[in-house]
C-alpha positions in Angstrom: -19.2 -42.6 4.6 -19.0 -44.6 8.1 -16.4 -43.3 10.4 -15.5 -44.1 13.8 -13.7 -41.6 15.0 -10.5 -42.5 17.5 -10.9 -41.6 21.3 -14.9 -41.4 21.4 -16.1 -43.4 24.3 -17.8 -46.6 23.5 -21.3 -46.6 21.9 -20.2 -43.2 19.9 -20.3 -44.5 16.5 -20.7 -42.1 13.9 -22.2 -43.4 10.9 -23.1 -40.1 8.8 -20.4 -37.8 9.3 -19.6 -36.2 5.9 -16.3 -34.3 5.2 -16.8 -31.7 2.2 -13.5 -30.9 0.9 -14.0 -27.5 -1.1 -11.5 -24.8 -2.8 -12.1 -21.9 -1.5 -13.7 -18.9 -3.2 -15.1 -20.7 -6.4 -18.6 -20.9 -7.6 -18.3 -24.5 -8.5 -17.3 -25.6 -4.8 -20.0 -23.1 -3.5 -22.8 -24.6 -5.4 -21.7 -28.2 -4.7 -21.6 -27.2 -1.1 -25.0 -26.3 -1.0 -26.3 -29.0 -3.1 -24.6 -31.2 -0.9 -25.8 -29.9 2.4 -29.5 -29.9 1.2 -29.1 -33.6 0.0 -27.6 -34.7 3.3 -29.5 -32.2 5.7 -27.0 -32.2 8.8 -28.1 -31.3 12.0 -24.5 -30.2 12.9 -22.1 -28.3 10.6 -18.5 -27.7 11.4 -16.5 -24.8 9.0 -12.6 -24.0 8.9 -12.2 -21.2 10.7 -11.1 -19.2 13.9 -13.8 -20.3 16.9 -13.9 -16.7 18.0 -16.2 -15.9 15.3 -18.8 -18.1 16.4 -20.7 -14.8 18.2 -20.6 -13.1 14.7 -22.6 -16.3 13.1 -25.8 -14.5 13.7 -25.0 -11.4 11.9 -25.1 -13.6 8.6 -28.8 -12.9 8.6 -28.6 -9.4 8.5 -29.1 -7.8 5.2 -26.6 -5.3 5.5 -23.8 -8.1 5.8 -23.1 -8.3 2.1 -20.0 -10.2 0.9 -17.0 -9.7 0.2 -16.5 -9.2 3.9 -13.9 -10.9 6.4 -13.9 -11.9 9.6 -11.1 -9.5 11.6 -9.3 -11.0 14.8 -7.4 -8.6 16.6 -4.9 -8.4 19.6 -6.7 -6.4 22.4 -3.1 -5.1 23.1 -1.9 -4.6 20.1 -4.3 -4.0 17.3 -1.4 -3.9 14.3 -1.1 -7.8 15.2 -4.4 -8.7 13.2 -5.8 -11.4 11.0 -8.3 -11.6 8.4 -10.5 -14.8 7.1 -12.3 -13.5 3.9 -15.5 -14.5 2.2 -16.8 -13.8 -0.9 -20.6 -14.7 -2.1 -19.1 -17.9 -4.3 -17.0 -18.7 -1.0 -18.1 -22.5 0.1 -17.7 -21.2 3.4 -20.2 -18.2 3.0 -22.8 -20.2 1.6 -22.6 -22.9 4.0 -23.1 -20.3 6.9 -25.8 -18.9 5.2 -27.7 -22.3 4.8 -27.2 -23.2 8.4 -28.7 -19.7 9.5 -31.5 -19.9 6.7 -32.1 -23.5 8.3 -31.6 -22.9 12.0 -28.7 -25.5 12.1 -26.2 -25.3 14.9 -22.9 -24.0 13.2 -19.6 -23.3 14.6 -15.9 -22.6 13.7 -13.4 -25.3 14.1 -10.1 -24.2 13.2 -7.1 -22.9 15.6 -8.3 -19.8 17.9 -6.8 -16.7 16.8 -5.9 -16.3 20.1 -2.9 -19.1 19.4 -2.8 -17.8 16.0 -2.1 -14.2 17.0 -0.3 -15.2 20.3 3.3 -14.6 21.4 6.1 -17.2 21.9 6.3 -17.6 25.7 10.1 -17.0 25.6 9.9 -13.9 24.1 9.8 -10.3 25.7 6.7 -8.3 25.0 8.8 -5.2 25.5 11.1 -6.2 22.6 8.1 -7.1 20.5 8.8 -5.3 16.7 5.5 -3.5 15.6 3.6 -6.3 13.7 1.8 -5.4 10.5 -1.7 -6.9 9.9 -1.8 -10.3 8.2 -3.8 -10.0 5.1 -2.7 -13.3 3.7 -4.6 -14.7 6.5 -7.6 -17.2 5.3 -9.7 -20.3 5.5 -7.4 -22.6 3.5 -4.9 -25.1 4.0 -2.1 -23.1 5.5 -3.6 -19.9 6.9 0.0 -18.5 8.0 2.1 -18.5 4.7 5.2 -17.9 6.8 4.7 -21.2 8.5 5.4 -22.9 5.5 8.9 -24.6 5.9 8.7 -26.8 2.6 11.3 -25.1 0.1 9.8 -26.9 -2.8 7.6 -24.7 -5.1 5.2 -28.1 -5.9 4.6 -28.9 -2.1 3.9 -25.4 -1.6 1.4 -25.4 -4.7 -0.1 -28.4 -3.1 -0.9 -27.0 0.2 -2.5 -23.6 -0.9 -4.7 -25.1 -3.9 -4.7 -28.7 -4.2 -7.4 -28.6 -6.9 -5.9 -26.2 -8.9 -3.2 -28.5 -9.3 -5.3 -31.6 -10.1 -6.7 -29.7 -12.7 -3.5 -28.7 -14.2 -2.6 -31.8 -14.4 -5.8 -32.5 -16.4 -4.8 -29.9 -18.4 -7.1 -27.0 -17.7 -5.8 -23.8 -16.4 -9.2 -22.6 -14.6 -9.3 -24.8 -11.8 -13.0 -24.0 -10.6 -14.3 -25.1 -14.6 -12.4 -28.4 -14.3 -14.5 -28.4 -11.0 -17.6 -28.0 -12.5 -17.1 -29.8 -15.7 -15.1 -32.9 -14.0 -17.1 -33.1 -10.8 -20.1 -31.2 -10.2 -21.6 -31.2 -13.5 -20.8 -35.3 -13.8 -22.5 -36.2 -10.9 -25.7 -34.4 -10.9 -28.1 -37.1 -9.2 -25.8 -37.2 -5.9 -23.5 -34.3 -4.5 -22.1 -36.1 -2.0 -20.5 -38.7 -4.4 -18.3 -35.4 -5.4 -17.0 -34.8 -2.3 -16.2 -38.7 -1.7 -14.2 -38.5 -5.5 -12.3 -35.1 -4.0 -11.3 -36.6 -0.8 -10.2 -39.6 -2.8 -8.3 -37.7 -5.0 -6.6 -35.6 -2.1 -5.8 -38.9 -0.3 -3.6 -39.9 -3.1 -2.0 -36.7 -3.2 -1.3 -36.6 0.4 -0.2 -40.1 0.1 2.3 -39.1 -2.6 3.6 -36.3 -0.5 3.6 -37.0 2.9 5.9 -34.2 4.2 3.5 -31.5 6.5 4.7 -28.3 8.3 3.9 -28.0 12.3 1.4 -25.9 11.9 -0.7 -28.1 9.4 -0.5 -30.8 11.9 -1.6 -28.7 14.8 -4.7 -27.2 13.0 -5.9 -30.5 11.9 -5.6 -31.8 15.7 -7.8 -29.0 16.3 -10.4 -29.5 13.7 -10.3 -33.2 14.8 -10.9 -32.6 18.5 -13.8 -30.2 17.3 -15.3 -32.8 15.5 -15.3 -35.4 18.6 -16.7 -32.7 20.7 -19.9 -32.3 18.0 -20.3 -35.8 18.0 -20.5 -36.1 21.9 -22.6 -33.7 22.3 -25.2 -35.7 20.5 -25.2 -34.6 16.7 -26.4 -37.7 14.2 -25.4 -36.1 10.9 -22.2 -33.7 11.2 -21.2 -32.1 8.0 -17.6 -30.5 8.0 -16.6 -27.6 5.5 -12.8 -27.5 5.2 -10.1 -27.0 2.7 -9.8 -30.0 0.5 -6.1 -30.5 1.4 -7.5 -31.4 4.7 -10.3 -33.7 4.0 -8.4 -36.7 4.2 -7.1 -36.0 7.7 -10.9 -35.4 8.6 -12.4 -38.2 7.0 -9.9 -40.8 8.3 -8.5 -42.1 4.6 -5.2 -41.5 5.1 -2.8 -44.7 5.4 -2.4 -46.1 8.6 -4.3 -45.9 11.6 -6.2 -41.9 12.1 -4.6 -40.4 15.2 -5.9 -40.7 18.5 -7.7 -38.4 20.7 -4.7 -38.5 23.2 -1.9 -37.8 20.2 -4.1 -34.9 19.0 -4.1 -33.4 22.4 -0.7 -34.0 22.9 0.2 -31.8 19.8 -2.0 -29.3 20.9 -0.5 -29.0 24.5 2.9 -28.7 22.9 1.6 -25.2 20.9 0.2 -24.3 23.9 3.1 -25.0 25.9 5.4 -22.7 23.4 2.7 -20.0 22.8 1.2 -17.4 25.6 -2.5 -17.0 23.9 -3.3 -13.4 23.5 -6.8 -11.8 24.1 -8.5 -11.1 20.9 -11.1 -9.2 19.5 -13.1 -10.4 16.4 -15.5 -8.7 14.2 -16.8 -8.2 10.5 -15.1 -5.8 8.0 -15.8 -5.1 4.5 -13.5 -6.9 2.1 -12.7 -6.2 -1.5 -12.4 -8.3 -4.5 -9.0 -7.0 -5.5 -7.9 -8.6 -1.6 -9.4 -11.8 -2.9 -6.8 -12.0 -5.9 -4.1 -13.9 -5.6 -2.1 -11.0 -7.3 -2.5 -9.2 -3.8 -0.6 -11.9 -2.1 -3.5 -13.6 -0.6 -2.6 -17.0 0.3 -5.7 -18.3 -0.8 -6.4 -16.2 -3.6 -7.9 -16.6 -6.7 -7.1 -15.1 -10.4 -10.5 -13.7 -11.3 -12.7 -12.9 -8.3 -14.9 -10.8 -10.5 -15.5 -13.6 -13.2 -15.9 -16.1 -10.0 -18.5 -13.9 -8.7 -20.2 -13.2 -12.2 -20.5 -17.0 -12.7 -22.2 -17.6 -9.3 -24.6 -14.8 -9.7 -25.7 -14.9 -13.4 -27.9 -17.9 -14.0 -29.4 -16.8 -17.2 -26.9 -16.2 -20.0 -23.8 -15.8 -17.9 -21.7 -15.6 -21.0 -23.9 -12.5 -23.1 -24.4 -10.8 -19.5 -20.6 -11.0 -19.1 -19.4 -9.6 -22.7 -22.0 -7.1 -22.4 -20.4 -5.9 -19.2 -17.2 -6.1 -20.4 -18.3 -3.5 -23.8 -19.5 -1.0 -21.0 -15.8 -1.5 -19.3 -14.3 -0.5 -22.7 -16.8 2.2 -23.3 -15.9 3.7 -19.6 -12.5 4.1 -21.8 -13.6 5.8 -24.4 -13.3 2.7 -26.8 -15.8 1.9 -29.5 -17.8 -1.2 -28.7 -20.8 -2.3 -30.8 -23.5 -4.7 -30.4 -22.2 -6.5 -33.1 -18.9 -7.0 -31.6 -20.4 -8.3 -28.5 -22.4 -10.8 -30.4 -19.4 -11.8 -32.5 -17.2 -12.2 -29.2 -19.9 -14.7 -27.6 -19.6 -16.8 -30.8 -15.9 -16.7 -31.0 -15.8 -18.0 -27.2 -18.5 -20.5 -27.9 -16.7 -21.7 -30.7 -13.2 -21.6 -28.8 -14.7 -23.7 -26.4 -16.3 -26.4 -29.2 -12.4 -26.4 -30.7 -10.9 -27.3 -27.3 -13.4 -29.7 -26.3 -14.7 -27.8 -23.5 -19.0 -27.9 -22.6 -18.8 -24.4 -21.7 -16.7 -21.5 -22.7 -14.3 -20.7 -19.7 -12.2 -17.6 -18.7 -9.5 -18.2 -21.2 -11.7 -18.6 -24.1 -13.7 -15.4 -23.1 -10.5 -13.3 -22.7 -9.2 -14.8 -26.0 -12.7 -13.6 -27.8 -12.6 -10.2 -25.9 -9.1 -9.6 -27.2 -9.5 -10.5 -30.7 -13.1 -9.0 -31.3 -13.7 -6.4 -28.8 -10.1 -5.1 -28.1 -8.5 -5.6 -31.6 -5.8 -7.6 -30.3 -4.6 -4.9 -28.1 -3.5 -6.3 -24.8 -3.5 -2.7 -23.3 -7.2 -2.4 -23.7 -7.9 -5.8 -22.4 -6.0 -4.7 -19.3 -8.9 -2.8 -18.4 -11.1 -5.6 -18.6 -9.1 -7.6 -16.7 -8.7 -5.6 -13.9 -12.3 -3.9 -13.7 -14.1 -6.8 -14.6 -12.0 -10.3 -14.2 -10.9 -8.9 -10.7 -13.0 -5.7 -9.9 -13.1 -3.5 -7.0 -16.5 -4.6 -5.6 -16.6 -3.5 -1.5 -18.9 -5.7 0.7 -20.8 -3.9 4.0 -21.3 -4.8 7.3 -24.5 -3.9 9.5 -24.0 -1.3 12.6 -24.7 -4.1 14.7 -21.2 -6.0 13.8 -18.9 -5.5 17.2 -16.7 -2.2 16.6 -14.5 0.2 18.4 -16.1 3.4 18.9 -13.8 5.5 16.6 -15.0 3.1 13.9 -18.3 3.8 14.5 -17.8 7.5 14.5 -16.4 7.4 11.4 -19.0 5.7 9.3 -21.4 7.7 11.3 -19.6 10.9 9.7 -19.2 9.4 6.5 -22.9 8.8 6.3 -23.6 12.5 7.3 -21.1 13.7 4.9 -22.4 11.3 1.8 -18.8 10.1 1.3 -19.0 6.0 -0.1 -16.4 3.7 1.2 -15.1 2.8 -2.4 -12.2 0.9 -3.1 -11.8 2.3 -6.3 -9.7 5.4 -6.6 -11.3 8.9 -7.3 -10.4 12.0 -8.1 -12.3 14.8 -5.7 -12.0 18.8 -5.5 -13.2 20.3 -2.4 -14.4 24.0 -2.0 -13.5 25.1 1.5 -16.2 27.9 1.2 -18.4 25.3 1.3 -19.6 23.5 4.8 -20.2 20.3 3.7 -16.8 20.2 1.6 -14.8 21.8 4.5 -16.1 19.2 6.9 -14.7 16.4 4.3 -11.4 18.3 4.3 -11.4 18.0 8.2 -12.2 14.2 8.2 -9.7 13.4 5.8 -6.9 15.6 7.7 -7.7 14.2 10.8 -7.5 10.5 9.5 -4.4 11.2 8.0 -3.4 12.3 11.5 -4.1 9.0 12.5 -2.1 7.3 10.1 -5.6 6.4 8.1 -4.8 7.4 4.6 -8.4 7.2 3.5 -7.4 10.3 1.3 -4.2 11.4 -0.3 -4.0 15.1 -0.9 -2.9 16.1 -4.3 -2.1 19.2 -6.1 -4.9 21.5 -7.9 -4.8 23.3 -11.1 -6.0 26.9 -10.7 -5.6 30.0 -8.5 -7.0 30.8 -4.5 -6.5 28.6 -1.5 -9.9 27.5 -1.3 -9.5 24.4 -3.1 -8.4 21.0 -2.0 -7.6 18.4 -4.5 -7.7 14.7 -3.1 -7.6 10.9 -4.0 -10.0 8.7 -2.4 -10.0 5.0 -2.0 -11.2 2.8 1.0 -8.8 -0.4 1.4 -9.4 -3.2 4.0 -6.5 -2.5 5.8 -7.7 0.6 7.0 -10.1 -1.2 9.4 -7.1 -2.1 11.5 -5.6 1.2 11.6 -8.8 2.6 12.8 -8.6 -0.3 15.8 -4.8 1.0 16.2 -5.9 4.7 16.6 -8.9 4.0 19.1 -6.4 4.1 21.9 -6.0 7.9 21.3 -9.6 8.6 21.8 -13.5 7.7 20.8 -14.3 10.1 18.2 -11.8 10.9 14.9 -11.4 14.5 16.3 -10.5 13.9 20.2 -8.4 11.0 18.8 -6.3 13.2 16.2 -6.2 15.6 18.8 -4.4 13.5 21.4 -2.4 11.9 18.8 -0.6 15.5 17.9 -0.4 16.3 21.4 1.3 13.3 22.1 3.9 13.3 19.4 4.9 16.9 20.0 8.1 16.0 21.6 10.3 18.1 20.0 10.8 22.0 18.2 10.2 20.6 14.8 7.6 17.8 15.8 5.5 20.6 18.0 5.8 23.0 15.0 4.8 20.5 12.3 1.8 19.4 15.1 0.9 23.0 15.2 0.3 23.1 11.2 -1.6 19.8 11.1 -4.0 20.7 13.9 -4.4 24.2 11.9 -5.0 22.3 8.5 -7.2 19.7 10.6 -9.2 22.5 12.3 -8.4 21.2 16.1 -8.4 24.3 18.2 -8.7 22.8 20.9 -5.2 21.6 21.2 -3.6 24.7 19.9 -3.2 26.4 23.1 -1.2 23.3 24.6 0.9 23.2 21.5 1.8 26.8 21.1 2.8 26.8 24.9 5.1 23.5 24.1 6.5 25.2 21.2 7.3 28.5 22.7 8.9 26.7 25.8 11.2 24.4 23.2 12.0 27.4 21.2 13.4 29.4 24.1 15.3 26.6 25.1 17.0 25.2 22.0 20.0 25.7 20.5 19.4 23.5 17.4 19.6 25.4 14.6 18.2 22.7 12.4 15.2 22.2 14.3 14.5 25.9 14.3 14.9 25.7 10.7 12.3 22.9 10.4 10.1 24.5 12.7 9.8 27.9 10.9 8.5 26.9 7.6 5.8 24.4 9.4 4.5 27.9 11.7 4.6 29.9 8.1 2.2 27.6 6.8 0.2 27.2 9.7 -0.7 31.0 9.6 -1.5 30.8 6.2 -4.0 28.1 6.5 -5.4 29.9 9.6 -7.2 32.3 7.3 -8.8 29.9 5.0 -9.9 27.6 7.7 -11.0 30.4 9.8 -8.9 29.2 12.7 -7.5 32.1 15.2 -3.7 31.8 14.5 -2.6 35.3 16.2 -0.5 33.5 19.0 1.7 31.8 16.3 2.9 35.2 14.7 4.6 36.0 18.1 5.9 32.4 18.1 7.4 32.5 14.5 8.7 35.8 14.8 10.7 34.5 18.1 11.5 31.4 16.1 13.3 33.4 13.5 15.0 36.2 15.8 16.7 33.0 17.4 17.5 31.7 13.9 19.1 34.9 13.2 21.6 35.1 16.2 22.7 31.6 16.1 22.6 30.7 12.2 26.2 32.3 11.2 27.9 30.2 14.3 26.0 26.8 14.1 26.8 26.2 10.0 30.8 27.4 10.5 32.9 24.3 10.6 30.5 21.7 9.3 31.4 18.6 7.1 30.5 18.0 3.6 27.8 15.4 4.8 26.5 17.8 7.5 26.2 20.7 5.4 24.3 18.4 2.7 21.8 17.5 5.2 21.4 21.0 6.6 20.9 22.6 2.9 17.3 21.7 2.3 16.1 22.8 5.9 18.2 26.3 5.3 16.1 26.6 1.7 13.0 25.7 2.8 13.3 28.3 6.2 14.7 30.8 3.4 11.4 30.3 1.0 9.1 30.8 4.3 10.6 34.0 5.4 9.0 36.3 2.8 5.6 35.4 3.9 5.9 36.5 7.3 5.1 40.2 8.0 8.0 42.8 7.0 9.9 43.8 10.4 13.2 43.7 11.8 12.8 39.8 12.1 12.6 39.3 8.6 15.5 41.8 7.8 17.7 40.2 10.1 17.5 36.9 8.6 19.0 38.3 5.2 21.9 40.1 7.5 22.4 36.4 9.4 22.9 35.3 5.4 25.3 37.6 4.9 27.3 37.2 8.0 27.6 33.3 7.5 28.6 33.8 3.5 31.5 35.9 5.2 32.8 33.0 7.4 35.9 31.5 6.2 34.9 27.9 7.8 31.7 27.8 5.7 31.4 24.6 4.0 31.8 25.4 0.4 28.3 23.7 -0.8 26.7 26.3 2.3 29.1 28.6 0.7 27.8 28.8 -2.8 24.2 28.2 -1.7 24.0 31.7 0.3 25.6 33.6 -2.2 23.0 32.5 -4.6 20.0 32.8 -2.4 21.3 36.2 -1.4 21.5 37.2 -5.1 17.9 35.8 -5.5 16.7 38.2 -2.9 18.1 41.4 -4.2 20.6 41.4 -1.0 23.6 41.1 -3.3 24.0 42.2 -6.8 25.2 40.4 -9.6 29.0 41.8 -10.2 29.3 40.9 -6.3 28.1 37.2 -6.8 30.7 36.9 -9.9 33.5 38.2 -7.6 32.7 35.6 -5.1 32.1 32.9 -7.8 35.7 34.3 -9.1 37.4 34.1 -5.9 35.7 30.4 -4.9 37.5 29.3 -7.8 40.6 30.9 -7.9 44.1 28.9 -7.8 45.0 27.6 -4.3 41.6 26.2 -3.2 41.2 22.5 -3.0 39.4 21.4 -6.3 36.6 19.4 -4.7 35.6 22.5 -2.9 35.6 24.1 -5.6 32.9 22.1 -7.2 31.0 22.0 -4.0 30.7 25.5 -4.4 29.5 25.4 -7.8 26.8 22.7 -6.7 25.3 25.3 -4.4 25.7 28.1 -6.8 23.6 26.5 -9.4 21.2 24.4 -7.4 18.8 27.4 -8.1 18.2 26.4 -11.6 20.2 27.4 -15.0 18.3 30.3 -16.0 21.0 32.5 -13.9 23.8 31.2 -16.1 22.3 31.2 -19.3 21.4 34.9 -19.0 23.9 36.4 -17.3 27.5 36.0 -18.9 29.6 37.5 -16.4 29.0 34.4 -14.4 29.1 32.2 -17.0 32.2 33.3 -18.3 33.8 32.8 -14.9 32.3 28.9 -14.7 33.6 28.1 -18.2 36.9 29.5 -17.8 37.2 27.6 -14.7 36.3 24.2 -16.2 38.0 24.8 -19.4 41.2 25.1 -17.3 41.0 21.8 -15.5 43.7 18.9 -16.4 42.6 15.8 -16.9 43.2 14.8 -13.3 41.1 17.6 -11.7 38.2 16.9 -14.3 37.8 13.4 -13.4 38.1 14.1 -9.7 35.2 16.9 -10.1 33.0 15.5 -12.8 31.0 13.3 -10.4 29.9 16.5 -8.5 29.4 18.9 -11.5 27.3 15.8 -13.1 25.1 15.6 -10.0 24.6 19.4 -9.9 24.3 20.2 -13.9 22.0 16.7 -13.8 19.1 18.5 -11.8 18.6 20.8 -14.6 15.6 20.3 -17.0 16.6 18.9 -20.4 15.6 22.6 -22.0 17.5 24.2 -19.5 21.2 22.1 -20.2 20.3 22.6 -23.9 20.1 26.4 -23.5 23.1 26.4 -21.3 25.1 24.6 -24.1 24.1 27.6 -26.4 25.0 30.0 -24.2 28.5 28.4 -23.5 29.0 28.0 -27.2 28.3 32.0 -28.0 31.2 32.8 -25.4 34.1 34.5 -27.1 36.8 31.9 -27.8 34.8 28.8 -27.1 35.9 26.8 -30.1 39.2 26.0 -30.7 40.9 28.9 -28.7 39.3 27.2 -25.7 42.1 24.5 -26.2 44.8 25.0 -22.8 47.6 23.3 -24.8 47.7 23.8 -29.0 50.6 21.9 -29.3 48.3 18.8 -27.8 46.7 18.2 -31.2 49.9 17.6 -32.8 50.3 14.2 -34.6 46.7 13.8 -34.1 44.9 12.6 -37.7 41.8 14.3 -37.7 40.3 12.2 -40.7 40.4 9.3 -38.3 38.4 11.3 -35.7 35.9 12.6 -38.2 33.5 10.0 -37.8 33.4 10.7 -33.7 33.3 14.7 -34.2 30.4 13.9 -36.5 28.8 12.0 -33.8 29.7 14.7 -31.3 28.2 17.5 -33.1 25.0 15.6 -33.8 24.5 14.7 -30.4 25.4 18.5 -29.4 23.0 19.6 -31.9 19.9 17.3 -30.8 20.7 18.7 -27.0 20.8 22.3 -28.3 17.5 21.7 -30.0 15.2 20.9 -27.1 
């Protein structure tokens, strides 16, 4: 189409500029762009995307750069502020890039610079900026910043993000790519250029009917027109532009009214630069996944079925048959029997449905309907496996080593290769044997990455005996690339970065103890000396009982892991004993006089320290712990919750006999004490589980008599506290506790405090209620 771009010098008439408006990430658009470029044969190609990616175009020819991949741009001073521009093999932009690189045609990106997209407003103080999460919804579609949209109308939002989907829906099609192929591409086989002219014309009509635009869209289109003018000024005779279909009318000049001039576009861009401080950014290629291309991930230009689209683009021979064969393999992997005859029948049904619905070929709707009916026997649960693993899929791309990267990322990749760890996005369970060198090094890598907040692997519980086994769930996610960039400020290798991160974060007693435990688990002996010295100084100067309680379990775990990992933890034994000694001296006074909220917060730390003490060597310090608990339990100003908990801990440790515990319980529930305090005391005492009450008749009798003696007002007051305490018991424990309570003497009619209270009650009317109560109690007892 012949266009005269406003703002060009005299004589610069562009008679062969073509704008190819596409739907991103679709096989129909990708094929059409490739065919149109072959037909048009431009001498300059412009693609929607950040100009910082121009330096990355040369890597497209590398065989190791396999989509799905994304251009990652991040701010150098704050790597968490990042944006992604994803590409799949069926993305029109990716095919256009490949076409240009294969034919040595100059190609560049024409959208707003990432330096402005990631820039800060000039009136903001960088020191007050909140941590920025990576933009995973940034894309090469019409509105890269989803948050920039100000139109609250759902229809207008859908227009901006996927106008071709809107046109397809208006035509009665639920698959925009299938509509594109049926209506546009397949019906214009002789001249694919006419197809894009038709799309531009359709988008012109849509934008004319909906002229509202957000500010960012206007800024982006001004930048794209500026780049188009620059290409023409540079002497290009045939310029091709690949952009989102929504932008096509703005770049082709088909919108009503006079097209914006260069002066007007420059004014729009000056306003942007006047309010935004451009950032220094770095751009690189990173692997991406099909699941991150899916609209369900929150990606602004996402598609519903990236796996299906990838198959349509790559399968040139019998795509339906190959797809349903792959579907059968997915079902068989889940132990769902699927025969060859079933596949043949599903193919026939899909073609029949397409014919009935007047479609030239079966689309995804027909394929899924046939899959549900024939291969899944009508089960939506079985169909869910197909949707997740085939229709969406979890394919991961790859990038060459030559791609720009920080040294830390390069170290992770090299280490993963040496350990034969694949960057697989599909979660898988791994059990490591720490006695083998390779498994131990894998464990080191994953623990060190977790210190750096790069959670490639998540530790899991492993059944069986022995401390030499570790369980992990491993799954790589694209956003971890940004985490690695963030972590690079700590060091150039995983070991050095993890060590520096631990030392820098050890700014308190509890933090230092936790860092020591992490350093031993991740086998970072070089930082243990520094951390142990810090811990000793913190412990000597600290009067914070909560900090000491938090530090002790971490130190004990560190000592135990040292024996498995082969790390020398001898110095930690003295520090742990010193921490325990300080705890014993300060605990009784520190926990007296606490209010209920403070007591509730302290309780889990107290319990964790109590569980850790038996793991220490026997000695005066360990015996002193039980003495400190006994001294604290005798305090009159002890919070009721901790009073009951300390009695239970002492009894479970055989430091208080059951009769003494029963006497303490009886005294805590005696007349004269506050009813709420009694409930708190009971909650603390019973927190260890119901087995004690089930098997100790004396303790249960004391508690039973107290509950039976509560009047209506008291019961309503303590019921929430009792419900919270007893609600922590397992269902079987609650059932056995009810049985034990019913077995107590006088647990039926004699338990009524005031027999006269039943006078005048018609038991015949109450009979159905009593029957239901017996039924419920019987069910509970039977569990």
